[in-house]
C-alpha positions in Angstrom: -13.0 10.1 32.1 -11.4 13.6 31.9 -7.9 14.6 30.8 -6.3 17.1 33.0 -2.6 18.6 33.3 -1.6 16.0 30.8 -3.2 13.1 32.8 -6.5 11.3 32.4 -8.8 11.4 35.7 -11.8 9.5 36.5 -14.8 11.8 37.5 -17.6 10.7 39.5 -20.3 12.6 41.1 -21.1 12.2 44.7 -25.0 11.3 45.4 -26.8 14.1 47.1 -27.4 12.1 50.2 -23.9 11.1 50.4 -22.1 14.5 49.9 -22.7 15.6 53.6 -20.7 12.5 54.8 -18.4 12.2 51.9 -17.4 16.0 52.4 -17.6 17.0 48.5 -19.8 16.9 45.3 -17.4 15.1 43.0 -14.6 12.5 43.3 -11.5 13.0 40.9 -9.0 9.9 40.9 -6.0 10.3 38.9 -5.6 7.4 36.6 -1.9 7.4 36.2 -1.7 7.6 32.5 -2.3 9.8 29.5 -3.1 6.4 27.2 -6.9 6.1 26.7 -6.4 2.9 26.5 -4.7 1.9 29.7 -7.2 4.3 31.2 -10.3 2.7 29.8 -9.1 -0.8 32.0 -7.9 1.4 35.3 -10.9 3.1 35.6 -13.0 0.0 36.2 -10.8 -0.4 39.5 -11.2 2.8 40.3 -14.7 3.0 40.1 -15.3 0.0 41.7 -13.0 1.4 45.0 -15.3 4.8 44.6 -18.5 2.6 44.5 -17.2 0.7 47.9 -16.5 3.9 49.8 -20.4 5.3 48.6 -21.6 2.1 50.2 -19.5 2.8 53.5 -21.0 6.0 53.7 -24.4 5.1 53.3 -23.8 2.4 56.2 -22.5 5.4 58.1 -25.7 7.3 57.9 -28.4 4.1 58.0 -29.1 4.0 54.0 -29.8 1.0 52.8 -26.6 -0.9 51.7 -25.4 -3.6 49.3 -23.3 -5.9 51.2 -21.9 -7.6 48.0 -20.4 -4.3 47.3 -18.8 -3.8 50.5 -17.6 -7.5 50.7 -15.8 -6.8 47.3 -12.3 -5.3 48.7 -10.5 -6.7 51.7 -8.4 -3.7 51.5 -9.3 -0.5 50.3 -7.6 2.8 49.3 -8.8 6.2 50.5 -10.7 8.1 47.8 -8.2 10.9 47.9 -4.9 8.8 47.6 -4.0 8.5 43.6 -3.4 5.6 41.8 0.3 5.1 41.3 0.9 3.9 37.7 2.0 0.6 37.2 5.5 -0.2 36.2 6.1 -1.1 32.4 5.9 -5.0 31.6 9.5 -6.1 31.1 10.4 -8.2 27.9 9.2 -7.6 24.3 12.1 -5.9 22.2 11.5 -4.1 19.1 12.8 -6.9 17.2 10.7 -9.6 18.8 7.5 -7.1 17.9 8.3 -7.1 14.4 8.7 -10.6 14.4 5.5 -11.3 15.7 3.8 -9.1 13.3 5.7 -10.6 10.4 4.6 -13.9 11.7 0.9 -13.3 12.5 -0.9 -16.1 10.7 -4.0 -13.9 10.5 -2.6 -11.5 7.9 -2.4 -12.7 4.2 1.1 -10.8 3.0 1.2 -10.5 -0.7 5.1 -10.8 -1.6 5.8 -7.0 -2.3 4.1 -6.2 1.0 6.3 -8.5 2.7 9.2 -7.3 1.1 8.1 -3.7 1.8 7.6 -4.3 5.9 11.4 -6.3 5.3 13.0 -3.2 3.8 11.2 -1.1 6.3 12.6 -3.4 9.4 16.1 -3.5 8.2 16.5 0.5 8.3 14.1 1.2 11.2 15.9 -1.6 13.2 19.1 0.0 12.7 18.0 3.8 13.8 15.6 2.2 16.6 17.7 -0.7 17.7 16.3 -4.2 17.8 17.1 -4.9 21.3 15.2 -1.7 22.3 12.0 -2.1 24.7 9.1 -1.0 22.7 7.6 0.4 25.6 10.6 2.9 25.9 10.1 4.1 22.6 9.1 7.8 22.7 7.8 10.1 20.1 11.0 12.1 20.1 12.7 9.1 18.9 10.3 8.8 16.0 11.0 12.4 15.2 14.8 12.0 15.4 14.3 8.6 13.3 12.6 10.9 10.5 15.6 13.3 10.8 17.9 10.4 9.9 15.7 9.2 7.2 15.3 12.4 5.4 19.3 12.7 5.0 19.4 8.9 3.2 20.8 9.1 0.0 19.1 7.1 -3.2 21.4 3.7 -3.0 22.6 4.2 0.3 23.7 0.9 1.0 25.8 0.8 -2.0 27.4 4.1 -1.4 28.2 3.6 2.1 28.1 -0.3 2.4 30.2 -0.6 5.6 28.1 2.4 7.5 24.6 2.2 9.2 21.7 5.0 8.4 22.6 7.1 11.7 26.5 7.5 10.1 25.1 8.0 6.4 22.6 10.2 7.5 25.5 12.7 9.2 28.2 11.9 6.0 25.4 13.3 3.8 24.1 16.2 5.8 28.2 17.2 6.2 28.6 16.9 2.4 25.0 18.6 1.9 24.3 15.7 -0.6 21.1 16.4 -2.9 20.7 12.7 -3.9 18.4 12.1 -1.5 15.2 9.8 -0.9 11.8 11.4 -1.7 8.8 12.5 0.6 7.1 9.3 -0.4 9.9 7.0 0.5 10.3 8.2 3.9 6.4 8.4 4.1 6.3 4.6 3.0 8.6 3.6 6.2 6.6 5.5 8.6 3.0 4.0 6.9 4.9 0.2 7.2 6.3 1.4 11.0 2.7 2.9 11.9 1.4 -0.9 11.0 3.4 -2.5 12.9 3.0 -0.3 16.0 -0.7 0.2 15.8 -0.9 -3.7 15.6 1.2 -4.0 18.8 -1.6 -1.3 20.5 -4.4 -3.9 19.3 -2.5 -7.1 21.3 -2.2 -4.9 24.0 1.7 -4.9 23.9 2.0 -1.0 23.7 -0.6 1.6 25.0 -0.4 3.9 22.3 1.5 4.3 19.1 4.4 6.7 19.5 4.5 7.5 15.8 1.1 8.0 15.0 0.1 10.4 12.5 4.1 11.0 11.4 4.9 11.6 7.9 6.7 14.3 5.8 5.1 16.8 3.4 5.2 16.0 0.0 5.8 18.6 -2.3 4.7 16.5 -5.7 1.4 16.2 -6.5 0.3 12.7 -6.9 -0.4 13.4 -10.5 3.1 14.4 -11.2 4.8 11.7 -9.9 4.2 9.5 -13.5 3.7 11.3 -16.7 2.4 9.8 -19.7 5.2 9.0 -22.6 5.1 12.0 -25.3 4.6 11.4 -28.9 8.2 11.8 -29.5 8.8 8.9 -26.7 6.0 6.6 -28.2 7.7 7.1 -32.1 10.9 6.4 -30.4 10.0 3.1 -28.7 8.1 1.5 -31.3 10.7 2.6 -34.0 13.2 0.7 -31.9 15.1 -2.3 -33.7 12.6 -4.6 -31.6 9.9 -3.1 -33.6 11.5 -2.8 -37.0 13.8 -5.5 -37.3 16.4 -6.7 -34.8 19.1 -9.4 -34.6 17.1 -11.8 -32.5 14.6 -11.3 -29.1 17.2 -12.0 -26.4 20.5 -9.9 -26.4 20.0 -8.7 -30.0 16.8 -6.8 -29.4 18.8 -3.5 -29.5 20.5 -4.1 -32.6 19.4 -3.7 -36.1 18.8 -7.2 -37.9 16.1 -8.9 -40.1 14.4 -10.7 -37.1 10.6 -9.7 -36.3 9.8 -11.3 -33.0 6.3 -11.0 -31.4 6.7 -12.4 -28.6 6.0 -10.7 -24.8 8.4 -8.0 -25.3 6.6 -7.0 -28.6 3.1 -7.2 -27.4 3.0 -6.2 -23.8 3.6 -2.2 -24.2 1.0 -2.5 -27.1 -1.4 -4.3 -24.7 -0.8 -1.8 -21.9 -1.1 1.6 -24.4 -4.3 0.4 -26.2 -6.0 -1.8 -23.1 -5.0 0.3 -20.3 -3.6 -2.8 -18.5 -1.2 -2.8 -15.6 2.1 -4.3 -16.4 1.5 -7.1 -14.0 -2.2 -7.9 -15.3 -0.6 -8.2 -18.6 2.4 -10.2 -17.5 0.1 -12.7 -15.6 -2.6 -13.5 -18.7 -3.3 -16.7 -19.1 -4.0 -18.0 -22.6 -7.6 -18.7 -21.4 -8.1 -15.1 -20.4 -8.5 -14.1 -24.1 -12.4 -14.8 -24.6 -15.0 -14.3 -27.0 -17.9 -12.6 -25.3 -20.9 -11.5 -27.5 -18.9 -12.0 -30.3 -16.0 -9.5 -29.0 -12.5 -10.7 -28.2 -11.8 -9.7 -25.1 -9.2 -9.4 -22.1 -10.5 -10.7 -18.8 -8.7 -9.5 -15.8 -9.0 -12.0 -13.0 -7.0 -13.8 -10.5 -8.9 -16.8 -11.7 -7.2 -19.5 -13.7 -8.5 -22.7 -15.4 -5.2 -24.4 -13.9 -4.7 -25.2 -9.9 -1.8 -22.3 -10.4 -1.8 -19.6 -8.0 0.4 -17.2 -9.3 -1.8 -14.5 -10.6 -2.5 -11.3 -8.4 -4.8 -7.9 -8.8 -4.2 -4.7 -7.2 -8.0 -3.7 -5.9 -11.2 -5.6 -6.1 -12.1 -3.1 -8.8 -9.1 -4.3 -11.0 -11.3 -7.4 -12.0 -13.0 -6.9 -15.3 -13.4 -7.3 -18.8 -11.7 -5.2 -21.7 -12.6 -5.5 -25.2 -9.6 -6.0 -27.2 -8.5 -2.8 -29.6 -9.0 -2.8 -33.2 -5.3 -1.9 -33.7 -4.3 -4.8 -31.7 -6.6 -6.9 -33.9 -5.2 -5.4 -37.2 -1.7 -6.3 -35.8 -2.6 -10.0 -35.5 -2.9 -10.2 -31.9 -5.4 -13.1 -32.3 -3.0 -14.9 -34.6 -0.4 -14.9 -31.7 -3.0 -16.3 -29.1 -3.6 -18.9 -31.7 -0.3 -19.6 -31.8 -0.4 -20.3 -27.8 -3.1 -22.1 -27.9 -1.6 -24.7 -31.1 1.4 -25.1 -28.6 -0.6 -26.0 -25.7 0.8 -22.9 -23.5 -1.0 -21.9 -20.3 0.7 -18.9 -20.1 -0.1 -15.9 -22.7 3.6 -14.4 -22.0 5.2 -17.9 -20.6 8.8 -16.3 -21.2 8.5 -13.5 -18.6 9.5 -15.4 -15.5 8.8 -14.7 -12.3 10.4 -12.2 -10.3 11.8 -12.2 -6.7 8.8 -10.5 -5.4 6.3 -13.0 -6.7 5.2 -11.0 -9.6 6.2 -11.1 -13.4 6.0 -7.6 -13.9 9.1 -7.4 -11.9 11.4 -9.2 -14.6 9.9 -7.5 -17.4 10.2 -3.8 -15.7 13.8 -4.2 -15.2 14.0 -5.1 -18.9 11.8 -2.5 -20.1 13.9 0.2 -18.3 17.0 -1.0 -20.4 15.1 -1.0 -23.6 13.4 2.8 -23.0 17.3 3.9 -22.7 18.4 2.1 -25.6 15.4 3.5 -27.7 16.4 6.9 -27.2 13.3 7.4 -25.5 14.3 7.9 -21.4 13.0 10.9 -19.8 12.2 11.9 -16.2 8.9 10.7 -14.4 8.3 8.2 -17.2 8.1 4.4 -16.7 6.6 1.5 -17.9 3.0 2.7 -15.9 3.2 5.8 -18.2 1.5 3.6 -20.8 -1.2 3.5 -18.3 -1.5 7.3 -17.6 -1.4 8.1 -21.5 -4.4 5.4 -22.0 -6.3 7.4 -19.6 -5.4 10.6 -21.4 -6.6 9.1 -24.7 -9.9 8.4 -22.9 -10.7 11.8 -22.0 -9.6 12.9 -25.3 -11.9 10.8 -27.0 -14.7 12.2 -24.5 -15.3 8.7 -23.3 -18.0 8.6 -20.3 -16.1 8.8 -16.8 -18.1 5.3 -15.7 -17.0 3.7 -19.0 -13.3 5.2 -18.6 -13.0 3.7 -14.8 -14.6 0.4 -15.9 -12.1 0.0 -18.7 -9.0 0.6 -16.5 -10.2 -0.9 -13.3 -9.7 2.4 -11.5 -11.6 3.3 -8.2 -13.2 6.6 -7.5 -11.3 9.6 -6.2 -12.3 8.5 -2.5 -11.1 4.8 -3.1 -14.7 3.6 -2.7 -17.5 3.0 -4.7 -21.2 4.8 -4.9 -24.1 3.4 -3.6 -25.6 3.5 -7.2 -22.4 1.2 -8.2 -24.3 -1.6 -6.6 -27.2 -1.4 -9.0 -27.2 -3.1 -12.3 -24.8 -5.7 -13.9 -22.6 -2.9 -15.6 -22.1 -1.8 -19.4 -22.7 -4.0 -22.3 -19.5 -5.6 -24.1 -20.5 -3.8 -27.4 -20.6 -0.5 -25.1 -17.4 -1.1 -24.0 -15.8 -2.2 -27.7 -17.1 1.0 -29.2 -15.4 3.1 -26.5 -12.0 1.7 -26.7 -11.9 1.6 -30.3 -12.0 5.4 -30.1 -8.9 5.3 -28.3 -6.2 6.6 -30.2 -2.7 8.7 -30.1 -2.7 11.8 -32.3 0.7 11.8 -34.4 1.8 8.6 -33.7 2.6 6.2 -36.7 2.6 2.6 -36.3 2.0 1.8 -39.7 5.2 0.3 -40.3 4.4 -2.5 -37.3 1.8 -4.0 -40.0 4.9 -4.9 -42.1 6.0 -8.7 -41.7 
C-alpha cells in the first residue's frame, strides 16, 4: 500500500510473462481512503480482483491457470476502475459511543478515573454535541473545541450556570478574562477524549481518531506545579491550635483551648512529612498495616486487608512497599496511638476520616486540610497537602540518601515510569537499611519540641 495525493493506493507489480497482455508493469488501484485501518480491509478485496485479472491474462496467452481463482468472482471490476469509497455507516452518535465506552465491562474503573471521564463527557458533549454522528467529527472540529476549552474560566459552571461552554468562551474572550483553566486541565480533557476515540477505532466504530496527538503546550514545568512547604509554612502549621491546644477536634480545631487531640488530623500530616506517604495511603491505613518487621515498627503500604473490605487503592504497582516509622513519630507517641486503636478493636487506623464521593478517603481529608492551612496562616501558591511529599523527597536528598533507597521509601518509579532490568534481581533492601535511611530525614530550622508536651 502506498500513499499518493492524500489517498492510499494498492500497488502490485505485473508478472514479467503478463506485461505484454496487461500493457503495463504495475497495477495501481485507489483504495478510496486515507485511513490505514480501512485501507487494510479494502486491500484484501482489491488484491483478489487483481489476481483474478492476472489469471484471465494467463488464460489468454495459454499459461497454466488456477480455476479456483477464475471462479472467485461472478462479476469483476476492470483493473483501471477505481474503488468507490463506501458510504459511512449510519447510526452511532457521540453520546452512544461515550456510553458504550463507560459501560465496557473489560475496563476496571477506579472512582476518580470514572469521575474524570464523566467530567470530560459533560463539557465535550456540550461543545461537539451529544447527537453528532461520530464519523462526522473532523480534526478541524477538535481544534475548534480546544479553542473553546482555552477560554473556560475556572469554576465556569458556578460563574455562568445558565451558559454552555461555547457561550462562556465567547464572553470570557470578549472580557479578556485571565482566570482561565490551565494547560494541564485542557490536556486532561484531550487525553480522556482521546481514550474514548482510540477505543472506538479498536472496536471498528471509527476509522481513525480525529483528535490524535492534539494537546496544548504547558509552560509550567512538572516539578514547578507543586512546591514543598517552606520552613515558615511548616512552623505555622504545627504551631496552630490543633497542635498547641484547641477547643476541640471538631469545629473548634482552629480556636485556642485546652484540648490536645491526637487523632487523624494530628497524625496524618506528620506521617506524610516523616514517612513520605501519599495522602490516600495514610488515610486508608488499617490498624493491621502497622507491623513490626525485623524488630522495626513499619507502615505496610498495600491494597490487601485482613478484612473483606476492598476500600484500599494504590496509585501504582511500585506504591506497594514497607516504610519504617521515623524516630520522630515514635518519640511523639505514635505507637501509643496505634495501641489505643487496637484496644478499641478498630479496623481503620484513622477511622474518623470518611469515604469521599470519589471513593477515596483522601477527598474528605484534603478538603479539611485546605481550610486548615488557610486558618493556620500557611497558605501559599503551588502548595497543598502533596507538598509534604515534595518536602520528604528534598529531605532525602539533603540527607544524601542513596537514590534507589529513596525511590523504595517513597514508592516512586523511575523517570521513565518503568523499572530497569536490574530491579528484577534480589529481594530489595533490608528493613534495617531503610530504617537507618529514613531516620536521617530532618527539616532544618523546624522546631517541633512543643509537640512532646501533653
